N, C-alpha and C positions, 0 to 999 in steps of 0.2 A: 725282777719277771716276776708277776703276780703266781701264786700257787696254781689257779684259775689256768692261764696260760700254760705253765711248765707240764700242766697234768696233758692237755692239748698236743702241744708238742712232743710228750712222750708217747701221745696214742693210748692213754690210757681208756679212754671209752671205747677203741675200737677193738672188734675182736681180734685172737690172736690169732687161729684159724680161718683159713681161706670158706668162703662161704660155695656151697655145691655146686653156683654155676660157673663160678671162676673155675672150681677145681675138672670140673666138663670142659673147659676150654684147654682148658692145659692138657688136659689127655686126648684132643680136637687136633693140638697141634705137634703132636709126637711126627717126626721128619720120616721115620722109618714104619714101614710096614713087615711084619713080621709072622709067621703062622702064628706065633704066640697073640700077639696081639692082635689079630685081625680073627681070633676065635672066638665063639658068645661067652665062652666065659670068663675073660677079660674083661668085657664091658662093665661099666662104672653098673652097680644093683638096679640103682634109680634111673639108670635109662636104658634098661633093658626089659622090653615089652614083653618077650616070652618069658623069663623069670618072674615077673611079676602080675602074671595069669596064668600061674601055675597052681593047681589044687590046694598046697600047702599054703599058698599065700591069698587066701580068701581072709583070713583074718582082718589084712592088711589091707585092700583092697573094701572090706566093712569101714575101717577107721579113715580112709581118705574119701568115702563118699557119706562122711557123719563130718568129715573136718570142713571138706572146700566150703559147699555153702553157705557152714555156718561162719566159717569165716570172712567171708564173702558179704553174708548177712550183715555181719555185726561190721564190718568195714562201709555197707553201705547206709549205715542208720537206722535199718530195719528196727525198730523197738518190738513193734506186734501186730499179727498179719489177721486180714479178714478172709479165713478159708470159705471158698466156693466149690462143691461138690456139683455133680449132676453128670448126666447122660451127654455123650458124644453121639446121639444121630437126632436130637433135636432141630428141627429145623428153624430159623432164625424167621418170623415172620414175614418177610418180603418175598418169601422162597415159598410159599404156601400156595399159593394160586397156582404157579406153575405147578406143583408136587401133585397136586387136587387134580390136576386137568390131566395130566398125564394117570392116575391112578384109576381115571373111565376107563381105559383098557387093557387094566391089569384082572389077572383073576381073581375072586373077592374076598379070599384070604390074603391075600397081599395087598389088595386096596384097603381093607381095612385098618391095615399096619399102617399104611400110608398117613388114612386118615388120622389117627391115633396119634401120630406123631405131629402132625400138622397141628392138633387141637392143643398141643402142648408147649405150641410157639409163644403163646407167652410167658412161660417160663424164663425163654431165650431173653424177652423182653423186662423181666422183673428183676432177671442177675445181672444184666446190663444196667437196669436203673437203678440197683445197691451197688452198684461197683460207682459208678458215676458217684452216688449220695458220697459215700464214705472217701473217693477223693478228693470230691469237693471241702469235706469237712476238715483235709489238712489238719489230723489233731498230732500236734508235739507237746512230748511231756521226757523230764528229763534231756532234750535235747535229740532226742529218737523219734521218728516217726511212728505215729501206732495205725492201727488198723490198717495196716497197705493190703490191698488184697493179693490171693494168691491163689492160683488155680492148677490145674492139673496139667496146664498149658495147651492143651488140645483144642479140638474144634467143639462147635456148640455151645453148651453153657459154661466151658470154659473160654470159649473166645468171647462171647458176651461178658464175660468177667472182667477179661483185661481188657476188653475195647472200651466198658464203663469207665474204666480207672484210666485208660488213655483220652478220652473223649475231655474227661473232667480235669486233664494236664498234670496227672498223678503217676506214677509209675509203680508197676505189677509186675508179680511174680511169676512165674511159669516153672511147674515141677514134672518133666516130661521122664517118661519111661523106656527103655529100647523094647522094641518088640518085636517079632517075625515079623510083619507087615509094615509097610512104610507108613511113617507117621513123622511128625515135625511141628516144630513149638509155633504157635498160630501169630500172626506177624503183627498183634499188639501187644505182644509181652516184652517188656522194656529189657533189651536184648542183654544187658550187664549183670539182670537177674533170672536170667534164662540157664535154667540149671537141666540137665540129663544124668539119670538114675539105670543102673544097673540091677538094685535091689530094691524092690518092691519094698521091705522092710525099712531100709533105708529113709525111703520117698515119703513112707508113711511118717515115720518121725519127726520127719523135716514139715511134713505139713503142718504137725500139733507142736511142735517145742513152743514155737511164736504165738500161736494160736489165741485169740482172745474173743473170738468168736467164730461157729460155722454154721455156715447157710448150704443146706442139703434140698438139691432139687432134687426133681423125677429122674429115676435112672437106672443103668443094669447093673449087673453084678459087682462091677469096680467100685459103683454110688451104697451100695449096699454094704458092703464088706465096710468099707471105709468109715459110715454111719455105725454100723454095730460094733465095730472094734471102738469108736469112740463114746457112744454108751457104755460100751464095758469097761475102759477105761474111769469114767467118771464114778459107773455103779457100784464098780469095787472100791474105789477109793486111791485109784494110780493117779488118778489127774484133779486137780480142781475142777469145780463145775463154772462151766461157760457155756453163754447161750449158746442151745442145739436149735436153730433157727429150720425148720423142715415147713417146707415149698409144698401145696398140691394134697390138701387133705382128700380127695377123690380120691387121687394115686394111689397113697400110703394107706389110705384105708382099705382099697381094693386088694391090694397085694401084700400086705401083712396086716394080721387080725390082732392089733396091739393087745385091744382087751380080751382075746382069748387066753392071749399067752398067759396076763396076768390072774386068768380067771383059773388057769390049768397048775397057778401055783410056780412055775416055773420063775417067776417074776414078781416082787410085790407089785401091789398097785402106785405102788408112791413113787417108783422107777417110770413111770408114764410121765411124771412131774419134771422130768429131766427135757422133755421135750418144747418147744414152743411152737404151735403151729403159725405158720403165717399165707399170706396169699400177694403182697404187695412189697415192696421194696420199703414203704413208709411204714408198715407193722414192724420188718425185719429192724429196722433200725431203730425204732420206738422200745423193740425188746432191749437191742445195747445199751441205749443210754437210759433203761430204767436200771438196768442190771450195776450198770457202772457209773449212773448218777453224773451222766454228761448233760450238757446242754446240750436240745434238741435243734 
C-alpha cells in the first residue's frame, strides 16, 4: 500500500471535528425533551436568532454582512464591477407618455415634477445601454469576470442597469437594503448574486470593494451620498483612482455648484478632475477603455 493510499485510509485529510451542520443534526436528534433542552439558553449559539440579534452582537452581524457577499462573489468568479448609481424614481422611456398625460390633471407643482422626471428618462436608456455594452464585452482576466454590472438592486436606473446586463446575456449584481417601506430586488438581478443588507455602511463597502468604474446618474439623497463618499475616498487617498462617470451635466450643474466649492477653497480645483462628464453609454465606455487601456 502506498503512503498516499494509507493516508486516505487513515483519513489524514479529513476534519477530526464534526462540521457545524452535523452538530446541528445531532442536537435535533435528541430523543427526550426536558425543561433544560427546551429553554432558549440551550440552543446552539449559531442557531439562536434572538441571541444573534442582541445589541452586543452587532460586531458579529457586521462581520457576517461583510463576509457573506464577499465569499459568494469570489465563488462566482467576480473579479471587478462596474457600479451604477442613480435615482429610483426616473421612469423608463415607454412609461413617459402615460405619465405626462396624467400630469395634465395635476396641480402645477406636481405636474412640473412629473415632467422633470420624464425628461430624465433618457438616462434610464443610457444606463441600460452602458450595462448592455459592458455585458457584451464579457472581459475575463486571471480567470475572473471583469466589469460585472452592480446596482442597488431596486427600480428605475438600478433596474435599467440589471436589465441591460441581462439582455446582453450577462449576470449582474444587486445590493438591496432593508427599508421600512416595501421594496424588493428588480427581476433582472441574477438570483444568486442578489444580496440584502441591514447596514448601509456594509452595503456601501461592497459597492466599492470590487469597483473598477462607477457610473453616476441623476438621483436623490442616496445617490448624492454614494457619489460624494466615492469622491472623498479618492480625494483623500484612501482609494486608488477609478473612472467616475457622471451623467447629466445639466442636472448636476444645477443642483451642485462644483466650481463654487472650488472657488470657496474647500476643495482644490484639481479635485474636479476626478469627474468624467458623460451623456451617453459610448462616452462612458470610451473613458473606461482609455483609463485601463482596453480594446474598445
